[in-house]
C-alpha positions in Angstrom: -0.1 -0.1 0.1 1.6 3.1 -1.2 1.1 6.8 0.0 -0.5 8.9 -2.3 -1.2 12.9 -2.9 -4.0 13.9 -4.5 -4.1 17.8 -4.6 -7.7 19.2 -5.0 -8.2 22.1 -7.6 -10.8 23.8 -5.3 -8.4 26.2 -4.2 -6.8 26.9 -7.5 -7.5 29.5 -9.9 -10.4 28.2 -11.5 -10.2 30.5 -14.6 -7.1 28.5 -15.6 -7.8 24.8 -14.4 -5.5 23.2 -17.0 -2.6 25.4 -16.3 -3.1 24.8 -12.3 -3.1 21.1 -12.8 -0.1 21.1 -14.6 1.6 22.8 -11.8 1.3 19.7 -9.8 2.0 16.9 -12.6 5.5 16.2 -11.6 4.9 15.7 -7.8 1.3 14.6 -7.6 -0.1 11.1 -7.9 -3.5 12.0 -8.7 -5.5 15.3 -9.3 -8.8 15.4 -7.0 -11.7 17.0 -8.7 -14.8 18.1 -6.9 -18.0 18.0 -8.4 -20.6 20.0 -6.5 -24.2 20.7 -7.6 -25.5 23.3 -5.1 -27.8 20.8 -3.9 -26.1 18.0 -2.1 -23.6 20.6 -0.8 -24.3 24.4 -0.8 -21.5 25.1 -3.4 -21.2 24.9 -7.3 -18.2 23.9 -9.2 -18.0 22.3 -12.3 -19.3 19.1 -14.0 -18.8 16.5 -16.7 -17.6 19.0 -19.8 -15.0 20.5 -17.7 -13.8 17.1 -16.2 -13.4 15.4 -19.8 -11.4 18.6 -20.8 -9.1 18.3 -17.9 -8.6 14.8 -18.4 -7.5 15.4 -21.8 -5.2 18.0 -20.7 -3.2 16.1 -18.0 -1.0 13.1 -17.6 -2.4 12.8 -14.1 -5.3 10.1 -13.2 -8.4 11.9 -12.2 -9.7 11.4 -8.7 -13.4 12.7 -9.0 -15.4 13.5 -5.9 -19.1 13.8 -6.6 -20.9 15.8 -4.1 -24.0 15.6 -5.8 -27.4 14.3 -5.7 -28.5 11.2 -7.9 -25.1 9.7 -8.1 -26.9 6.5 -9.4 -27.6 8.4 -12.5 -24.6 10.6 -13.0 -21.5 8.7 -11.5 -20.9 6.2 -14.4 -20.6 9.2 -16.9 -17.4 10.1 -15.0 -15.9 6.7 -15.4 -17.0 6.7 -19.0 -15.3 10.2 -19.3 -11.9 8.5 -18.1 -11.7 9.1 -14.5 -9.6 6.8 -12.7 -11.5 6.8 -9.7 -15.0 7.8 -8.5 -16.3 8.9 -5.3 -19.9 9.0 -4.8 -21.5 9.9 -1.3 -23.4 7.2 0.4 -25.8 9.6 1.8 -27.2 10.3 -1.7 -26.9 7.0 -3.2 -30.0 4.8 -3.8 -28.3 1.7 -4.9 -24.8 1.9 -3.9 -23.7 -1.3 -4.9 -25.2 -0.9 -8.4 -23.1 2.2 -8.5 -19.8 0.6 -7.8 -20.6 -2.3 -10.2 -21.2 0.4 -13.0 -18.0 2.4 -12.1 -16.1 -0.7 -12.3 -17.5 -2.0 -15.5 -16.6 1.3 -17.1 -12.9 0.9 -15.7 -12.7 3.2 -12.8 -12.2 2.5 -9.1 -15.4 2.5 -7.0 -15.1 4.8 -4.0 -17.6 5.8 -1.3 -17.6 9.0 0.9 -18.8 9.5 4.3 -19.8 13.0 5.8 -18.7 13.5 9.1 -22.0 12.8 10.6 -22.3 9.4 8.7 -21.4 6.3 10.6 -18.7 4.1 9.2 -21.0 1.2 9.5 -23.1 2.5 6.8 -20.6 1.0 4.1 -19.8 -2.4 6.0 -21.9 -4.6 3.8 -20.4 -2.6 0.5 -16.8 -3.5 0.9 -16.6 -6.4 -1.5 -17.7 -3.7 -4.0 -15.5 -1.0 -3.0 -11.8 0.4 -4.0 -11.7 3.1 -1.7 -13.4 4.6 1.3 -13.2 8.6 1.7 -13.4 9.9 5.1 -14.4 13.5 5.2 -12.5 15.5 7.9 -14.5 18.6 7.0 -18.1 19.2 6.3 -18.2 19.0 2.3 -18.7 22.0 0.5 -16.0 24.2 0.6 -12.1 24.4 0.8 -9.9 25.9 3.4 -11.7 24.5 6.5 -10.4 23.4 9.6 -9.5 19.8 10.2 -11.8 17.8 12.3 -9.4 15.5 14.7 -12.6 13.6 16.1 -12.8 12.0 12.7 -9.6 10.1 13.0 -11.2 7.1 14.9 -13.4 6.7 11.8 -10.3 6.7 9.6 -8.7 3.9 11.9 -12.0 1.9 11.6 -12.0 2.4 7.8 -8.6 1.1 7.6 -9.5 -1.9 9.7 -12.4 -2.6 7.3 -9.9 -2.2 4.4 -7.5 -4.7 5.8 -10.3 -7.1 7.0 -11.8 -7.3 3.5 -8.6 -8.7 1.8 -8.6 -6.6 -1.1 -6.8 -3.6 -2.0 -9.3 -1.0 -0.6 -7.7 2.5 -0.3 -8.4 4.7 2.6 -8.9 8.6 1.7 -9.0 11.7 3.7 -10.1 15.0 2.5 -10.4 18.4 4.3 -8.1 20.2 6.2 -5.1 18.1 5.3 -2.0 19.8 5.7 1.6 19.6 7.1 0.0 19.7 10.6 -2.5 17.2 10.0 -1.5 14.8 7.3 0.8 12.8 9.9 -2.1 12.0 12.1 -4.1 10.7 9.1 -1.3 8.3 8.0 -0.9 7.2 11.4 -4.5 6.3 11.7 -4.3 4.5 8.5 -5.3 6.6 5.7 -3.0 6.2 2.6 -4.3 8.8 0.0 -4.5 12.5 1.0 -6.6 15.2 -0.6 -5.0 18.5 0.2 -6.2 21.7 -1.4 -5.2 25.1 0.0 -2.0 23.6 1.6 -1.0 22.8 -1.8 -2.1 25.6 -4.1 -1.5 28.4 -1.8 2.2 27.2 -1.2 4.9 29.3 -3.1 5.7 26.1 -4.8 2.9 23.5 -4.8 5.3 20.8 -6.0 7.6 21.3 -3.1 4.7 21.1 -0.9 3.5 17.7 -2.2 6.7 16.3 -1.5 6.8 17.7 2.1 3.4 16.1 2.9 4.5 12.9 1.5 7.7 12.8 3.5 5.8 13.6 6.6 3.2 10.9 6.1 5.7 8.5 5.1 7.6 9.1 8.4 4.3 9.0 10.6 3.4 5.5 9.3 6.9 4.2 9.2 7.3 3.6 5.6 
């Protein structure tokens, strides 16, 4: 299980997204793309046409986080567009197992996200169909929020689930991840880290990515 950094473009200059993605290409493992519909969360970002354009413009695999209503209908299209991983929110899904199967059938990793108030047990029956569990460490919707340290037990539980499943399930954290918090997340069992403002507000985003990677590696003893 490697440690992966997936910078979020939410805090990048959205008027020049392709250029902003290229700023992190040499250091990042994935690029995290937050799709918000102003219904599931109180914010509006971008959708499928922008995602398709960005996938064509970068060598990084796309890590699409769908903070939207009706992922049963919309999630498979992001996999069809070439996203390497598509995350839907368990709170919004009607048939999460079918979403996972649809995503995998289109060649994407299938991931389920949980808001801070959602119990980890909500995804226990879904583990055979999952490739990643995303634990939100802020309330979804906006970048630059403070890390919720009380989510770390949920991260630990997600890692236990992943280990007991006997398959390669990644554990991702998203929200307030920076040089002060990434070590705690790694120690708790996360292996893929979404960092938005910490990366894009740094003087050199690529250097910050490597700094975050080093801290996470040291924290989990790799």
